[in-house]
C-alpha positions in Angstrom: 0.0 0.1 -0.2 2.5 2.5 0.8 4.4 1.8 -2.5 1.6 2.5 -4.1 1.0 6.0 -2.2 4.4 7.1 -2.6 4.2 6.2 -6.6 1.0 7.8 -7.2 1.9 10.9 -4.9 5.2 11.6 -6.7 6.5 13.6 -3.3 9.8 14.7 -4.0 12.1 13.9 -0.9 13.2 17.1 -0.5 9.7 18.3 -0.3 8.8 16.0 2.8 11.7 14.1 3.4 10.6 13.0 6.9 7.0 11.6 5.4 8.7 9.9 2.4 11.3 8.5 5.3 8.5 7.4 7.3 6.5 5.7 4.4 10.0 4.3 3.0 10.5 2.5 6.4 6.5 1.3 6.4 7.5 -0.7 3.1 10.7 -2.1 4.8 8.8 -3.3 7.9 5.5 -4.8 6.0 7.6 -6.6 3.7 10.4 -7.7 5.9 8.1 -8.4 9.3 4.5 -7.4 9.2 3.3 -9.0 6.4 4.6 -12.4 7.2 3.6 -12.1 10.8 0.3 -11.1 9.4 -0.5 -13.9 7.2 0.7 -16.4 10.4 -1.9 -14.7 12.5 -4.6 -15.2 9.6 -3.7 -18.8 9.1 -4.1 -19.6 12.6 -7.5 -17.6 13.1 -9.0 -18.3 9.8 -7.7 -22.0 9.2 -9.6 -23.9 6.3 -13.1 -21.9 7.2 -14.2 -20.5 3.8 -16.7 -18.0 5.8 -14.1 -16.8 8.2 -11.9 -16.1 5.1 -14.3 -14.2 3.4 -15.1 -12.0 6.3 -11.6 -11.2 7.0 -11.1 -10.5 3.4 -14.2 -8.1 3.6 -12.7 -6.3 6.8 -9.3 -6.2 5.2 -10.7 -4.3 2.1 -12.6 -1.8 4.3 -9.5 -1.1 6.4 -7.3 -0.9 3.7 -9.9 1.7 1.9 -10.0 3.7 5.2 -6.3 4.2 5.2 -6.2 5.2 1.8 -8.5 7.9 2.6 -6.5 8.8 5.9 -3.3 9.1 3.4 -4.8 11.2 0.6 -6.3 13.4 3.4 -2.3 13.5 4.4 -1.2 14.3 1.2 -3.9 16.8 0.4 -2.8 18.8 3.8 1.0 18.6 2.6 0.1 20.1 -0.5 -1.9 22.6 0.7 0.8 23.6 3.5 3.4 23.9 0.2 1.0 26.2 -1.6 0.7 28.3 1.0 2.5 31.4 1.2 4.9 31.8 4.0 
């Protein structure tokens, strides 16, 4: 998700170095630790139950859409601040 945000936003490093670092660090953690850990938890909780899997998938999609709205709002604030005269 964070890779997609960085690519879509196209924020230059010099414009928001803290934000770019934050997102890049999340990308590292998600791919190395958080992603695999989440998959293990999901496997333990859902097992082979297709109904549980479908509910987990639906909840995940809702959560991702909410996170995208959050980060789109952050981007709008960054752009607004950058466009405002100091």
